C-alpha positions in Angstrom: 80.8 107.2 128.6 81.1 104.3 126.3 83.6 101.3 127.1 86.1 100.8 124.7 86.3 98.0 122.0 87.7 94.4 122.9 91.4 94.6 121.6 90.4 92.1 118.6 87.8 94.1 117.4 90.3 97.5 117.8 93.5 95.2 116.1 91.6 94.6 113.1 89.9 97.6 113.1 94.4 99.2 112.9 95.3 96.3 110.6 92.2 96.8 107.9 92.9 100.2 107.8 96.3 99.9 107.6 95.8 97.2 104.0 92.9 99.2 103.1 95.3 102.6 103.1 98.4 100.5 101.6 96.3 99.8 98.8 94.8 103.2 97.9 91.4 101.6 98.4 88.1 103.8 99.7 85.7 102.0 102.3 83.2 102.3 99.3 85.6 99.9 96.9 87.1 97.8 99.6 83.1 97.2 100.7 82.5 96.5 96.9 85.4 94.0 96.7 84.0 92.7 100.0 80.6 92.0 98.8 79.1 94.4 102.4 77.2 97.5 102.7 80.2 100.7 103.1 79.0 101.2 106.7 79.9 98.0 107.4 83.3 99.3 106.6 83.4 101.8 108.6 82.2 100.7 111.3 84.3 98.0 111.5 87.3 100.4 110.9 86.6 102.4 113.8 85.4 99.8 116.4 81.7 100.3 116.6 81.2 97.0 115.9 81.2 93.7 116.5 81.3 91.5 113.1 80.3 88.6 112.3 82.9 86.0 111.4 81.8 86.0 108.2 81.7 89.6 106.9 85.3 89.8 108.6 86.5 86.7 106.6 84.8 88.6 103.5 86.9 92.0 104.3 90.0 89.6 105.2 89.8 87.9 102.2 89.2 91.3 100.1 92.5 92.6 101.6 94.5 89.8 100.2 95.0 89.0 104.0 94.2 86.0 106.4 91.4 86.1 108.8 93.0 84.0 111.9 90.9 83.5 115.8 91.8 81.8 119.0 90.1 80.8 121.7 92.1 80.7 124.7 92.7 83.0 128.2 92.7 86.5 127.9 96.1 87.5 128.8 
């Protein structure tokens, strides 16, 4: 059985899905606004990939959200 993705990845996926749903956008609409393939959006929302910071920033910007990052103890 595969390991679950790290908590920050799951959080990004959940937050992105929630915001996309609030906007009433499909994967394809978000992908177009974020200038990334629809498959990237699907994998991101399903926590199936660790996306690059550049991709996460494009998606967050398309959704009108901030991308916050932190380095520190994993509490």
